[in-house]
N, C-alpha and C positions, 0 to 999 in steps of 0.2 A: 504494500500500500504506500502511495506517495502523497504527502500532504499537498493540498491544492496551492498553498503558499509557495511551494517550491517549483510550480509550473513556470517556465521561462516566459518572459513577456513577449518574446518573438515566436512562441510555439505555434505550430500549425493549428488551425481551428476548423472543425467540421460541426455540423449540427448533430449528426448521429454517426457513431462508430459501431459497426457490427463485427463481432468476433466469430469467425467460422462460416465457411461457404458450403454447408450442406443444404438440405431442403429447408430447414427452419431459418438459417441465416440468410439464405438467398431470398426467401419470401419476405423476410423482415426488411432487408435492404431495398428490395423492389418497391414495397409498399411505402416505406419511408421516403424514397425518392419521388414516387408518384404523389405523395402528400406535400411535396415542395421542399423537402429537406435536402441539404447538401450532405451526401452520405459517403463514408469510407468503409470498405469491406476488407477486413484482414483475414488471410488464410495462410496457415502454416505450410500447407503442401504446395507443390509446384503447379497444381491444377485445381479446378473447382470440383465439387461433388461430395467430398467427405465420405463417410460411411454410407450415406444415402445412395450413392451411385452403385454400391455393391449389391443392393437389395433387388428383389424381383419386380417391384413396382406395384404393390398393393396399397390402395388408399381405402380406408374404411369410411364409407359415405352412404347416406341414406335419406329417408324422408321423401322419396319420390324423384330420384335422379332420372335423367333421360334414358340411361341404360336400364334401370329398373322398369320404367314405363314401357320401353321398347320390347322388353322380354316378358312382359305380362306379370311382373311381381309388384303387388300392392305393398306400399310402405307409407307410414306416416311419421311425422316428427314425434308425436306422442309415443308411438310404439318404440321408436329408436331410443327416446329418452328413458322409457320404462325398462327396456332391456339393459342399457348401460348402467342405470341405477341399480338394477338387480344383480348384475354380474361383476360390478366393480367393488373392490375391497372396502374402500372408504370414500364413497362417491361424493363429489362436489357438484351439487345439483345445478348451481349457477353456471359452472363451466360446461357440464354435460348438456344442459338445455341450450346454451348459446351455440355449442358445437352442432347439435342436431338441428336447431332452427336455421343455422347458417350453412348447413351441409349442401343443399342443392345449389345455392349461390357459389359456394366454394368449388363444387364440381365444375360449374360453368367457368369460374375464374381459372381453374387449372387447364381446362380445354382451350381457353383463350390464349394460353401461352403458345399454342401452335400444334396441338395434337388432339386426337379424339380417342376416347375409350370405345372399343368395338361394341356395337349393340348386339351382344350375344351372351349366352349363358352356358356355364359348364355345370352339369348336374351331379357329377361324381364326387367322391370323397378323395381329396388330394390336398397337398400342402399349398400348392399354387396351381393355377390353371396351366396345363401342359402346353397349350397353344396360345392363341391370341384372344381367347374368349374374354369378354369384358367384365363378367360378373360371376361370382360363386359365393357359397356360404363359407365364411372364414372365421367363424366364432362358434359359440355354443347355443346359437339361437334355436336349434332343433333338439337340443339336449334338455332332459328333465333337470330341474323343475321349470326352466325358463319357457319351454314351449307350451306348457300348460297355462302360464300366466300371460304371455304376450305372443301374439300371432307372429311366427317366424318370417323373416325376410332376409334374403341374401344382400350383403352390403360390401363384399370384398371386390372392389373395382380395380382391375389390373390394366396397366398400360399395354398397348398392342405389340408386345414383344414376346416371342415364344421362350419357354424355359423358365428356370426358377431363380436366376441371378441376373444382375446387370440391367434389368428392365428400366429402373429409375434413371439410368444414365440419359435417356432421351429427354426426360423431363428436366434434368439438371442442365443439359446443353441448351435447351430452349430458355430456361430461366437465366442462364448466362447471357444469352442474346438479348433478352428483354431488359436485363440489368444494364447492359452496355447502352442500349437505346435510351434508358432512363437517366443516364449520366452518372451512374454510381462509379466511383473510383475504386478499383480492385487492386490490392497489392498482395501478390503471392509470395510464398516463402517468407512470410512476415508474421510473427506470432506476438500476441499480447503477453506481457510479462507482469504488469502491475496495473491496478486501478488508481486513478487520482481521486482523492477524497477530501472534502472540505472538513472543517472543524465540527460541523453539525451532522456529518455522516453522509452528505450528498456526494454522488459520483459525478465528477466533472471532467473526466479525461481518462486516457489510457496510455501506458508506456508500451513500447514495442521493440522488437529486436529482429534484425534480418542479417544472418551471418555475423559479421563483426561490426555491423552498424546498429545503432539504437537511437531512440528519441522518445519524445512525449508529445501527445496530441490533446488539445483541449476540445471539449464538446459539451452539449447539454444532455446527451443521452448515450449510454452504452448498452447494446443488446448482445448478451452472451449466448452463443449458439454453437458451442465448441465440442459437442459430443458427450458421450458417457465416460465411464471410468473402467471399462472391462480390461484395458491394457495396463492398468496401474496395480501391480502386485500388492502394494501396501494397502491401498484402498479396498481392493478385493478381499484381502485377508481381514480387514477391519469390518467391512459391511456385508459382504456376500461370499463367505468362505467356500460354498459349493462350487463357485466358479474358478476356484484356485487350483483345481487338479482334476484329472480324468475327463476334461472337457475340451472341446474345440471352441475357442472364443470367437464370437462374431463381432468384428469391429476392425477399424483401421489403426495404424500406428498411433494416430493422434487421439484415440479414445482413451486418454490417460488422465482424465479428471481435471484438466487444467481449468476449464470453465467453472466447475464447481468450486475448485480451490480459490479462484479469483473472487467468486461470490462470497465465499466464507471470509475472505480477508476483509470484506466490507460489512460483515455481520449477517450474511444470509442464513436463514433457517433452511434445513434440509428435511425432505420427506421421503418415506418409503425406500430409503437407501438399502434396507436389508432384503428387498424383494427382487431377485433376478428373474429374467426370462430364461428358462432352461427347457430344452426339448430334444427328443429323439423320435421323430415320426416313424411309425411302422407301416404307414400307408402312403402312396398306393403300393400294391393293388387294394382297392376298396373291399375286396372279398375278405381280407384279413380282419376287417372291422367286425365281421360276424363271429369271430372267435371270442375266446374269453381270456381275461387277464387275471392272474392269481399272484399272491405274494408267497413268501417262504413258508407260510402256514397253510398253503393250499386254498386260500380264501380269495374271493373277488373283493375288490375295494373301490372300483370306479366303473362308471358306464363306459363301455369300450367305444362308443360312438362319440365320445367327447372330442373336442378340438385337441390336437396332439400336445399342446403345452399344458392343457388342463390335466390330461392323463399323466404327463411327466411330473407335474406338480405333486400329484398323489403318489406316484412311484417313489419319489424322494422322501416321502413321509413313512414308507414301509420299513420294517426291520431290515437293516443292512442295505436299504435302497435296492432291494432285490425284487424282481418281478418277471413273470414269464407270460408270453402270449401263446395261447394254444389254439391251433386250427386243425380241423380234420381234413381228410384227403379231398373232400368236395370243395374246400375253401382255400387250399394252399395254391398260390400262384407265385410266379417269379417276382421278386421285389424289384421295383423300379427305382427305389431310393434305399439301397441296402445299408441302412444305418443300424438296423436291429438284426444281428446275425442269427441265422438258423443254428440252434444249439444241437439238436438231434431229432431223430424220428423214432417213434415207439409204436409197437404193434398192439399193445394193450395199455389201458389206463393204469393198471397196477404197475407195469414196467415203467411207465412215465413217472408215476408217483415216486417209485424207488430211485429212478435215475436222477430226479431233481432233488432228492433228499427231503421230500415233504413228509409231514406226519402221516403215519399209516391211516388210510381210509379217508383222509381229508379231501384229496382231489376227486376221488370217486364220488364222494358225497356232493361236492360242489358241482361236478359235471352232471350228475344225475338230476339235481335240482334245476340247473340251468336248462338242460335239454327237455325236461318235463314241461316247463313253462314255455320254452321257445317254440315248441310244437304248436302251441295255442296262440303264438304271437304276443306273449306276455313276459314281463320281467319284473316281478313284484319287489325284488331286492334293490335294483338300481335303475329301473324304468328306462332301459335302453329302448330307443325308438324301434317300432316294429319293422321298419325298413332294413334294420341291421340285425334282426333276430333270426337265427337259424340253429337248429340242433347241431352240435358237434359230435356226431355219433358214428361216423364212418371211418374206421381205421384204415391205414395207420395215421397217427397224429404227428404233426410237426410242432416243435417248441422253439419259439423265438425269444432270445434273451434280452429283456428290457432293462436289466440291472445296470446301475451306474457303474462305470468302469469297464463294462463289456459292450453295451450299446454305445454308438457314437453320439453322445450328447453334445449339444452346442448351446451357447447362451450369450446373453448380453445383459447390461444393467438397465434398470427402470427408474431408480430413484434420482432425485436431483433437488434443485432449489425450489423452495415454496414460492409460488407466484399468485398474483391476482388474475382475474379474468383477462386483463389486458397485458399480462406479462410482467407487471411490476414485481420486483423481488421483495419478499417479506423478511422481516427479522423474526426471531423466535417469539416476540411479544405481539406479532401480527402487524406491526407498523411497517410502512413501505420505505425502502431505501430510495430516496429521490435520485432520479437519473439512472437507475440500474434496472435492466430488463433481462429476462431469460426465456428461452424457448428451445424446443427440441429435446435431445436426450440428456441435457444437463438441467432440465426443469422437470418438475413433477406435475402432471396434469391428469389425463384420463387413465392411461396405462399404468397400473400399479402393481400387479402381480401376474404370475403365469397362469393361475387358475381362472382368471377372468379375461385374459388377453384375447384379442381378435387380431388376426393378421391384417395389416393395413392401418392399425391404430398409430404406430409411430410416425409413418409418413403423413397420415391424415391430420393428427393433432399437431405434428411439427410444423407443417405448412400452414394450418389454420391459425394456431396461436402465434406462430412466427409473424404472420401478416398483422395480427392485432398488436403485437409488441412493436413492430416497425411503425405502424400508424401512431401509436401512443407516444413513442419516443419522438417522432417527428413533431407531434403537437406540442411537446414540451418546449420547443425552441421559441414558440410564440408566446409562451407563458413566462419565460424567463425574463 
């Protein structure tokens, strides 16, 4: 932290400085510039995009988007609000309602960058659409108890790029072009090192470094959008130890918690830091969803049709984080994302029970109960959707190992700075740090834990709340 009194009289001046050129920072910079602010965007990497560009391109949007309408899926703002309120760990109704009420307009804003979501729907169970389909279910909308309380609607909007990685790059390239048109100055290979803070705690500038050069810039607002902390071993050990081993971390080199640490230096409160997103999807093929998942006691503990991160969340709560997916010969197909290895095949349930070291009779009892009810399209224990219920009665059986340390789990962080609806950073007492804003993976908004996560939330909320932070920071220049 640098005292504002030490800011040189001839220091460069901007209205808004944005730290980080991922989806949140890019959207913040663009909206600030379109609001009339003189904007500087600092990016430590040599190119734009951040971790956002590595992702497949899912945006969680609803309330009646053009893709939902074109594919015949009815959705309302209220249904979207109710679902996110029900599935979020500690929901902030003000943020959720604003996000849902602004979702259709945000969809239109994204397309106005220069692309279109394909007006098509993918009906299968997958981590992300395999082709260019524009819409699919990417959360637990069809999973009990949510489906009984709120009419399910698909909200996972994917950019028109096939495959499960790099789709967001086309959005980031277009965002870069729009930013250039708006007159934002972008400086690459330039990182923020300190915030400039007044005696009363307001942020009025930022210090930077580029190789052996350094300097200080004055401004009326700083928007931090510098990513999460999955690449910072010390922070991971402190907040999210499960991410510290036996996992593939999802992030770029620069997801080292810099943004969060900058915020802390100015007094920022942090939220949900202990909740990582961790997952090892066992589908596709979707036929495996009809199998059953048991722990080391031979007991089921989750509805197998849950979104893959919800399933993984409950796996990690089992004894030894051990779990097995069992499918009979009618439902075993070649995996298309072999993250959960086939452990072995067994001719009888008794052999399987012994081979997995489960308590005698436990698996036989679990299988018998599941099959008895599945024949009737019922699951009284976990209320699995009838679409994914089928007896697992035809041997041989295959066992896929979902255990942590065997399956290829991957993860990233979800916690970050506490913010208002408009991205203003809060102190622990709830007051706002004047001149400091945060968005994206270094802020805590809607996505709070793996059990309630929906694919597309990070890009959706990062871009949405990034825009709000940029506009609010720009407005501050006229108030100062």
